[in-house]
C-alpha angles and dihedrals in degrees: 000000000000121000119216107232095186110131116215122199120244106248095178112078124180105206125162123226088255090053089055091047090054092048091047092049093049091049092050090051091050091046088052091054092046091048091052091051090049091049091051091048092241097115126107127220086260092056091049092051090047090051090054091048092050092049091050091049092049089050090051091052091046092051092054094057121103110231116205125201132181115271087216120062092231115138119234119216141164 
């Protein structure tokens, strides 16, 4: 009997909203560090490519959020 050793990636993730918040926060922090390095001229081509990849991923996360607004046009203040 032959065993199939092909590894398949898990495409079904079960992440909580808090998990996504933590990931998003970590990505923003890393993007900030990369942005600072880019601004100081100390970033490599790899760092620049990584910055673009991070920004695209953050955009992808942002675009999957459900944004709720009030059905009435009442202003909320404190």
